[in-house]
N, C-alpha and C positions, 0 to 999 in steps of 0.2 A: 198044668206046668208046661211051659214048653221046649221042644223036643234039644238036643245039640246037634249041631249040625257035625257033622267031624269038618276037620281041617284037611282040604285037599292037598294034596302031596306035589309040593313042587317037582315039575317035569322040565328034567336041565335038557334044551335041546343040542341034539347033536353035534358036535362041533362049533357050536357058538363061543365057549371058553375056552376052547383054543384057536380061536379064527386070530386074534389077536398075536399070541406069539408065535401062531406059524408066517402072517405078513412082516414079522419085523424082518425074521435074516431073508425072505424075498427085496424086501426096500435095502438093505444092507448088499443083498447083493448087485442090484442092480446102480448101488451108488459106486460100489467096484466095477463095474464094467464101462460107467461111465466117464470115473477119474481113469481107469487104464485107455481109452478111448482118448481122451485128451492128452494123456501121459505121452501116446503115441506120435499125436500131431505137434508134444511141444515143443521138440527141435526148429520146425518149420515159424514158429511163433517167437521164437527166440532168437535166432538170426535176422525176422523181419525187423522185432525192434533192435535188432544191435547195429545192421547195415541199414536198414528204412527208417524206423521213429526216429531212433533217437540221434541220427545225425543231421534228421530236418531239422530236431528241435537247436542242434548245435550251429547249423544254418542258419538260423534265426538269431540265434544271440550274436554269433558274428557277424551278420548283416549290420546291426549297429554300434561297430566297432571299426577302428583300423589297425590294423593286423600285416605286419610283413612275416609272420609266423616264427620270428625268431625275439624280438624286441619285446617292450611293455607295448601292453592293450592301451587304445587311448579310446574311451565314449566317444560315439558323434550323433548319438540316436540314427534320425531318420536321415542325416547327410547324406548316405550312400545312396539310397533311394531317390532322393533329388540331383544328384549327378548322375544317376542311370537314366535319368529322364530327360536331362539335356545332356547326354552322350550323345552325339551326330553315330560315331562309331557302335553304339549297341544299335541304334533302327536302322542301320543300313543291314547289320548283323542280324536282325528281323526278316527282313523282307529278302536278304539272301536265304536265308532258313524257309521262310514260306515257299520260295519260287524253285528251290532244290525241292522241297517234299509235293509243290503243283505237278514239277514234271516230272519226277518217277514216279508216284503214288499212282498218281491216277492210270496212266501206261500200264504201270505192272499189273494192277488188277486186273484190267484188260484183256493183254495176253494171257495173262494165266488162266483167265476163265476160259477164253473160245481151246487153250490148248487141254486143259484139262479134262476141256468136253471133247475134245478130239481122243486124248486119251482113253477118255473112259468108255468109247465104242466097244462095243466085242467082237465085231471084225478086223481091227486094227491087228497087227503083227508085230512083234517083239515090244509088243506094250513097257514089259519090264528091264529092257533094254533103254527105252526111253525115259521111263521113267529113273532112271539109274543119272543115266547121261544130264538130267537136266539137274538133279541134285547137287550134282557134284561140286558146284561150285558154295552151295551153303557149307560145307564139309572142308573145303579147300581155306588155306592158312590167306587171313586178309593181306597179310604181307606179300603173299604170293599175286595176289590181287592186282594190288598195287602196283607190282613189276612188272605184270601183264599192262596195265591201263598207262603206266609210261611210256612203255616199247611202243606201245599203240599209236599215243597223242605226245610225244615229246618233241619240243619245236624244234629242236635239229633234225635226229634221229630218229623220228617215230614215223612207223609204217605207214600212216592215216597221210602224213607231208610230204613224204616218198611217192605216193600216189597223186599226190594232188599236183607236185611238181613235174611227176612223170607224163600228165596229161595236158599241160603248161597252165595249172592256176597256181597261183600263188601260197606258200605254204602258211601258216596259221600257228601263232603263237599263243596256243589253246589255256595257256592259265595267266595268260595276262590283261583279258579281259573279264566281263560281270558273264555275258552269255554263254561262251565258250566254256568260261571254268566250268559254271554249275551243269551247265550241260554234260560235259565229263564226268562229273561229281555224281550226277542223275544215272547216268548210263551205268556206274558202276556200281552204285545202289539196287537197279534192274535188274545185271549180270547177275549179282550176288543173291539177291531175295528172289527171285524169278522161279528157283526148286521148288522151296518151300511152299510156295504158296499154289502151286500146280499141284504139290501133294496133297495140301490142305483143301483144296477146294474137291481134289478128286476123291477122298473121305466122303467131301461132304454129299456130292452126286451118286456116292455108292448107295446111301439110303433113299433113293429116289425108288420107286419099283418099275421095275424096267417095263411093268405090262403096259404104264402111258407113254409108253416111248414107242411100244409096238401099235398100239391104239392111233399113236397121232399119223405114224406112219402108213396106218390102211388108210387111213384119211385124207393121204396126199401129204401132211407137212415134210418140209424140206428142215434142213440143218438150221438154218438160221429161224424158222418158225417153231421150233423145238426149242432152240435156246432161251429165245425172246417168252417163248408162253407156257414153257414146262419149269426147265432148268433154274430160270432167274426165281421167277416165283418162290420155288418152292427151296430155294440156296438162301432165300434171303437171311437167317438168322446168320447161316455161316459167313453168309460175304459184310454183313454189317460188324460182326467179331472182328473180321481179317480186316477191315478198313477203320476199323478202332484201334484195335494192335501196331496200325500201319503209319495212322494219324500220330499213335503215342511215341512211337520211334522214330518217325519221319523228322518232328518237330524238335528232336535231340539228336540229330546228324552230328556226328564229330568225328569217327574214325574213320571216314571214306578221305572228307580233306585233309586230316592230318596224314596220314599214312601216303596223299599224293604229293605233300614235302607242299602243300599253302603257304605262301609267300605270309608272315604274320604282320606286315604294313599294306599289304595290299589288300585292297574292300574283294577284290574276286572271292568266292569259295568262304568265308571267313564266316561261318554259320556263330549263332549262339553259343553253342557249348565250345568251341574252339574260341574263341572270345575269352570265355571265362578262364580258358585254360591257360593263357596268358598271363593274368592276374596271378593265377595259383603260383606260382614262379616267376622270377625276376626275368624279362626277355628283353634283349639289348636289341635284337631286331627289330621286334616291334616297338623299342621305346618304352616301355612298361614298367614300371617296377612293382615287385607283389604287394601285393595288398588281396588277404582272405576274407575281409571284410567288404571289398567290393565284387571280387569273385562268390561270395555268397548271396551277394545282392541281386547278381545277374541269373543265377542258379532258381532264387527263389521266383526271380520274373517268368524263366522256363517253366517252372511251374505252375504257376497263373495263368499263363498261354495255353500250356498242354492240359488244365483242367477247364478251361473257358472251350475251349476245340472238344474235347469228350465229351461235355454237357449239351454244349449246341447237338454234335450229333448224336446223340441220343434224345433229347428234344423230339428233334428232326423224326427222329426213326418213330419216336411213342407220336407221333403225329400224323406221321403216314400211315401208322398203324390203325389210329383211328377210324382215320379216311376212309382206308382199305375196307375195313369191320361193318363200317355204317355204309 
């Protein structure tokens, strides 16, 4: 007869039965933490959607219509963009915007970088005072800055013209021709944004170990050599970010020519954003009637130009980085 083998008792692994119930509260806690984090940053996304994304689609819708803002809207399809491509005034405003951007951003970045390098020197006294003085224009009202520049470059009683007449030179009507008007606007942009870039570059230089500069001084490297061989390579991400943000803002310049009271009918100083402003409301001086559809088309053109410029800068940075790594 066969022997009966007693059944082996089932041994329950400790914690095996309670593992699943214990994991559920942990997952619920993680979900709540994630939802709490998203809820904390949701006001930004709500504001961005309300004032950034939705107006973009509304502008796209308006660009397909002709509308003065009061009467009925008239669907015109792509006629506004065809009108834009054939508008000589628009292309002049594009050229003016690029000229002002080139005259302001490159000198601004170079001057701010050099001053930031000098202020970052530990041997400079009253460094905090200089930082405050340079940053004051950034927090000064743009209207006050416009009054200062009008008193400097006024055609009749401007200080610059008084100095020119005093030394026997003819006075200049600064806002009457393209070169002088763009120069005044560019100088205003440089003077206003100089302090911000100085502080921004100084923050980037603070992350560079001072031992590198000390070793360079022991090797005999002077100011220019340290700036070229140490500061610029190690601050490359900071400089690229400053140039990208400056490009986005520089191609949308509006406040400076507006507060300087650029004549709407004049070509000098007429940027793309200022031209768009003329079509938001009827301007008798410019001889334009309100057309929100055409203004939206100009806005989309600005958007495309800024996007293409940003992508070109980003691709150039990637190509330069790949070349340096290889």
